[in-house]
TORSE-866366 format. One record per residue (C-alpha): x negated, y negated, z; residue in three letters; residue number from 1. Coordinates in Angstrom, 3 decimals. Last residue first. Example, Ala and Ser with C-alpha at 12.3 -4.5 7.8 and 13.67 -1.06 7.14 Angstrom:
2
+----------+----------+----------+-----+-----+
|        u |        v |        w | res |   n |
+----------+----------+----------+-----+-----+
|  -13.670 |    1.060 |    7.140 | SER |   2 |
|  -12.300 |    4.500 |    7.800 | ALA |   1 |
+----------+----------+----------+-----+-----+
This chain:
183
+----------+----------+----------+-----+-----+
|        u |        v |        w | res |   n |
+----------+----------+----------+-----+-----+
|   27.146 |  -28.697 |   27.235 | TYR | 183 |
|   26.771 |  -28.297 |   23.993 | SER | 182 |
|   23.357 |  -29.762 |   23.662 | GLN | 181 |
|   22.309 |  -26.581 |   26.099 | THR | 180 |
|   23.832 |  -23.997 |   23.987 | ARG | 179 |
|   22.620 |  -25.425 |   20.663 | VAL | 178 |
|   19.226 |  -25.979 |   22.190 | GLU | 177 |
|   19.195 |  -22.087 |   23.279 | HIS | 176 |
|   19.759 |  -21.018 |   19.786 | MET | 175 |
|   17.273 |  -22.508 |   18.222 | TRP | 174 |
|   14.913 |  -21.163 |   21.383 | LEU | 173 |
|   15.640 |  -17.499 |   20.349 | ARG | 172 |
|   15.957 |  -18.472 |   16.811 | LEU | 171 |
|   12.287 |  -18.779 |   16.592 | ALA | 170 |
|   11.625 |  -16.442 |   19.301 | LYS | 169 |
|   12.868 |  -13.898 |   16.564 | ARG | 168 |
|   10.738 |  -15.393 |   13.322 | VAL | 167 |
|    7.665 |  -15.415 |   15.183 | GLN | 166 |
|    8.396 |  -11.459 |   16.449 | ARG | 165 |
|    9.004 |  -10.751 |   12.792 | ASP | 164 |
|    6.265 |  -12.441 |   11.619 | LEU | 163 |
|    4.013 |  -10.199 |   13.608 | TYR | 162 |
|    5.435 |   -7.017 |   13.187 | SER | 161 |
|    5.097 |   -8.281 |    9.865 | PHE | 160 |
|    1.209 |   -8.248 |   10.319 | ILE | 159 |
|    1.313 |   -4.519 |   11.976 | GLU | 158 |
|    2.955 |   -3.282 |    9.386 | HIS | 157 |
|    0.590 |   -4.222 |    6.333 | VAL | 156 |
|   -2.311 |   -3.774 |    8.729 | ALA | 155 |
|   -0.849 |    0.336 |    9.204 | ASP | 154 |
|    1.597 |    0.794 |   12.170 | ARG | 153 |
|    2.499 |    4.271 |   13.149 | SER | 152 |
|    1.446 |    3.478 |   16.735 | GLY | 151 |
|    3.459 |    0.654 |   17.425 | ARG | 150 |
|    6.414 |    2.188 |   16.027 | ASN | 149 |
|    8.168 |    0.614 |   13.504 | THR | 148 |
|   10.689 |   -2.286 |   13.260 | HIS | 147 |
|   10.976 |   -2.900 |    9.304 | GLY | 146 |
|   10.566 |   -0.424 |    6.500 | LYS | 145 |
|    8.456 |   -2.581 |    4.155 | LEU | 144 |
|    9.712 |   -3.250 |    0.354 | LYS | 143 |
|    6.828 |   -4.365 |   -1.715 | ILE | 142 |
|    7.688 |   -6.858 |   -3.965 | VAL | 141 |
|    5.577 |   -7.929 |   -6.752 | GLY | 140 |
|    4.995 |  -11.432 |   -7.961 | PHE | 139 |
|    4.978 |  -12.544 |  -11.731 | ASP | 138 |
|    4.682 |  -16.290 |  -10.485 | LEU | 137 |
|    6.848 |  -18.395 |  -13.405 | LYS | 136 |
|    9.488 |  -15.566 |  -14.053 | ASP | 135 |
|    9.874 |  -14.372 |  -10.585 | HIS | 134 |
|   10.264 |  -17.478 |   -9.399 | LEU | 133 |
|   13.543 |  -18.472 |  -12.062 | GLU | 132 |
|   14.432 |  -14.695 |  -11.147 | TYR | 131 |
|   15.039 |  -15.947 |   -7.642 | PHE | 130 |
|   16.417 |  -19.211 |   -8.907 | ARG | 129 |
|   19.232 |  -17.012 |  -10.927 | GLY | 128 |
|   19.472 |  -14.963 |   -7.263 | TYR | 127 |
|   19.929 |  -18.033 |   -5.459 | LEU | 126 |
|   22.826 |  -19.204 |   -8.186 | SER | 125 |
|   24.721 |  -15.827 |   -7.991 | ALA | 124 |
|   24.363 |  -15.875 |   -4.292 | ASN | 123 |
|   28.735 |  -15.226 |   -3.732 | ARG | 122 |
|   28.972 |  -13.313 |   -6.631 | LEU | 121 |
|   30.823 |  -14.743 |   -9.455 | PRO | 120 |
|   34.484 |  -13.677 |   -9.926 | LEU | 119 |
|   35.543 |  -10.578 |  -12.531 | GLY | 118 |
|   37.208 |   -8.820 |   -9.308 | THR | 117 |
|   35.313 |   -5.258 |   -9.650 | GLY | 116 |
|   32.106 |   -5.990 |  -11.846 | ARG | 115 |
|   31.284 |   -9.342 |  -10.289 | CYS | 114 |
|   29.507 |  -11.742 |  -12.461 | VAL | 113 |
|   26.081 |  -13.004 |  -12.088 | PHE | 112 |
|   25.978 |  -13.153 |  -16.009 | ASP | 111 |
|   27.011 |   -9.700 |  -16.608 | ARG | 110 |
|   23.785 |   -8.973 |  -18.632 | ALA | 109 |
|   21.982 |  -11.025 |  -16.358 | THR | 108 |
|   23.022 |   -8.429 |  -13.344 | LEU | 107 |
|   22.637 |   -5.271 |  -14.941 | GLU | 106 |
|   19.061 |   -6.762 |  -16.173 | ALA | 105 |
|   18.264 |   -8.019 |  -12.806 | ARG | 104 |
|   18.937 |   -4.902 |  -10.687 | ARG | 103 |
|   15.372 |   -3.391 |  -10.571 | LYS | 102 |
|   14.350 |   -7.056 |   -9.850 | LEU | 101 |
|   16.238 |   -7.681 |   -6.775 | LEU | 100 |
|   16.034 |   -4.878 |   -5.378 | GLY |  99 |
|   13.845 |   -5.312 |   -3.270 | SER |  98 |
|   14.828 |   -8.613 |   -1.964 | ILE |  97 |
|   18.283 |   -7.467 |   -1.067 | CYS |  96 |
|   16.797 |   -3.944 |    1.727 | GLN |  95 |
|   15.084 |   -6.995 |    2.862 | SER |  94 |
|   12.520 |   -5.100 |    5.137 | ASP |  93 |
|   10.330 |   -7.760 |    2.653 | THR |  92 |
|    6.052 |   -7.927 |    1.088 | TYR |  91 |
|    5.726 |  -10.557 |   -1.351 | VAL |  90 |
|    2.872 |   -9.661 |   -3.336 | GLN |  89 |
|    0.531 |  -12.601 |   -5.613 | LEU |  88 |
|   -1.793 |  -11.920 |   -7.711 | LYS |  87 |
|   -4.728 |  -14.101 |   -7.593 | GLY |  86 |
|   -5.862 |  -17.217 |   -9.813 | PRO |  85 |
|   -7.566 |  -19.368 |   -8.463 | GLY |  84 |
|   -6.506 |  -22.686 |   -5.995 | HIS |  83 |
|   -5.248 |  -26.011 |   -7.872 | GLY |  82 |
|   -1.643 |  -26.346 |   -6.656 | THR |  81 |
|   -1.743 |  -23.685 |   -3.048 | THR |  80 |
|    0.968 |  -25.601 |   -0.837 | ARG |  79 |
|    3.215 |  -26.674 |   -3.617 | ARG |  78 |
|    3.374 |  -23.053 |   -4.859 | CYS |  77 |
|    3.862 |  -21.837 |   -1.323 | HIS |  76 |
|    6.344 |  -24.342 |   -0.732 | ASP |  75 |
|    8.274 |  -22.779 |   -3.604 | GLN |  74 |
|    8.121 |  -18.897 |   -2.631 | LEU |  73 |
|    8.841 |  -19.261 |    0.270 | ALA |  72 |
|   11.716 |  -21.125 |   -0.511 | TRP |  71 |
|   13.047 |  -18.358 |   -2.832 | ILE |  70 |
|   11.959 |  -16.121 |    0.099 | VAL |  69 |
|   14.148 |  -17.610 |    2.613 | THR |  68 |
|   16.940 |  -18.413 |    0.840 | GLU |  67 |
|   17.264 |  -14.870 |   -0.734 | VAL |  66 |
|   17.444 |  -13.409 |    3.485 | GLU |  65 |
|   19.713 |  -16.047 |    4.465 | LEU |  64 |
|   22.057 |  -15.516 |    2.124 | THR |  63 |
|   22.048 |  -11.905 |    2.863 | THR |  62 |
|   22.305 |  -12.433 |    6.588 | SER |  61 |
|   24.899 |  -15.073 |    6.311 | SER |  60 |
|   24.570 |  -18.839 |    5.787 | THR |  59 |
|   25.743 |  -22.224 |    7.371 | CYS |  58 |
|   22.810 |  -23.312 |    7.996 | GLU |  57 |
|   18.965 |  -22.391 |    7.362 | PHE |  56 |
|   16.093 |  -23.274 |    9.754 | ARG |  55 |
|   12.360 |  -23.061 |    8.517 | ARG |  54 |
|    9.565 |  -21.467 |    9.869 | GLN |  53 |
|    5.898 |  -21.299 |    8.550 | VAL |  52 |
|    3.739 |  -18.561 |    9.943 | PRO |  51 |
|    0.688 |  -19.496 |   11.511 | GLN |  50 |
|   -2.228 |  -19.686 |    8.976 | GLU |  49 |
|   -5.375 |  -17.723 |    8.955 | GLN |  48 |
|   -3.926 |  -14.694 |   10.488 | LEU |  47 |
|   -7.660 |  -13.310 |   11.220 | GLU |  46 |
|   -6.874 |  -15.279 |   15.336 | ALA |  45 |
|   -3.397 |  -12.988 |   15.817 | GLN |  44 |
|   -5.114 |   -9.831 |   15.749 | ASN |  43 |
|   -5.791 |   -6.952 |   13.042 | ILE |  42 |
|   -8.669 |   -4.954 |   14.100 | MET |  41 |
|   -5.653 |   -2.025 |   14.925 | LEU |  40 |
|   -4.300 |   -2.530 |   11.582 | ALA |  39 |
|   -7.914 |   -1.305 |   10.285 | ALA |  38 |
|   -8.683 |   -3.813 |    7.554 | SER |  37 |
|   -7.276 |   -3.545 |    4.059 | GLU |  36 |
|   -4.486 |   -6.057 |    4.399 | LEU |  35 |
|   -7.156 |   -8.492 |    4.936 | LEU |  34 |
|   -8.133 |   -8.397 |    1.036 | VAL |  33 |
|   -5.008 |   -9.786 |    0.062 | SER |  32 |
|   -4.965 |  -12.854 |    1.513 | PRO |  31 |
|   -2.953 |  -14.018 |    3.960 | ILE |  30 |
|    0.728 |  -16.086 |    3.239 | VAL |  29 |
|    3.440 |  -15.763 |    6.421 | LEU |  28 |
|    6.811 |  -17.361 |    5.591 | TYR |  27 |
|    9.589 |  -17.775 |    7.834 | ALA |  26 |
|   13.721 |  -18.017 |    8.247 | GLY |  25 |
|   15.679 |  -19.116 |   11.252 | VAL |  24 |
|   19.286 |  -18.836 |   10.745 | GLY |  23 |
|   22.803 |  -19.967 |   11.529 | MET |  22 |
|   26.309 |  -18.839 |   11.129 | ARG |  21 |
|   27.053 |  -19.505 |   14.591 | ARG |  20 |
|   28.238 |  -15.904 |   15.163 | VAL |  19 |
|   26.111 |  -14.524 |   12.881 | PRO |  18 |
|   22.863 |  -15.424 |   14.124 | ASP |  17 |
|   20.278 |  -14.906 |   11.993 | LEU |  16 |
|   17.039 |  -13.474 |   11.974 | SER |  15 |
|   15.071 |  -13.891 |    8.734 | MET |  14 |
|   11.259 |  -12.264 |    7.737 | ASP |  13 |
|    8.770 |  -13.284 |    4.500 | THR |  12 |
|    5.441 |  -11.949 |    4.333 | PHE |  11 |
|    3.714 |  -13.504 |    0.460 | LEU |  10 |
|    0.352 |  -11.282 |    0.081 | ALA |   9 |
|   -2.360 |  -13.028 |   -1.928 | ARG |   8 |
|   -4.442 |  -12.523 |   -3.908 | GLY |   7 |
|   -7.758 |  -10.213 |   -3.708 | HIS |   6 |
|   -6.953 |   -8.102 |   -6.803 | ASP |   5 |
|   -7.164 |   -4.843 |   -4.196 | ARG |   4 |
|   -3.711 |   -5.074 |   -2.640 | VAL |   3 |
|   -2.621 |   -1.913 |    0.132 | THR |   2 |
|   -0.143 |    0.144 |    0.386 | MET |   1 |
+----------+----------+----------+-----+-----+
């Protein structure tokens, strides 16, 4: 599961409060060569930049997953203008994101319309933006199993677990702010 072309690995994750429809998306970009390290050798100091986080409102789980990846890709592009080439791999535990590239031909052939109802898909515009970014950046998507046992983690899963903890913590803090402001 390592990437050997010395590109970049972009990890994305999100955490949602479904009742409030508020969530936090986050991403972390690291050099792909760091993924070749043994899992136990990865520590937070080696993660060269802290996760970048963003709050989202009026969202759902699937929408937040796609919004987070689109924002992460766009933000990463803005931050890395002028850097040398290298393959970009997106690492996610999202079933939706990992399936979007496989579903592209079908979704675009139907113009993002639901087969059963004939209505536009709820996230049609987001899917279109995802595909535009894929055409521009030619990134790959690697589906990770989320919430793995500590003893069975490789470097990729160790980094993803770190991001997962950070994004859940950010959501908890935000929801605490919301609760205290509403009193």
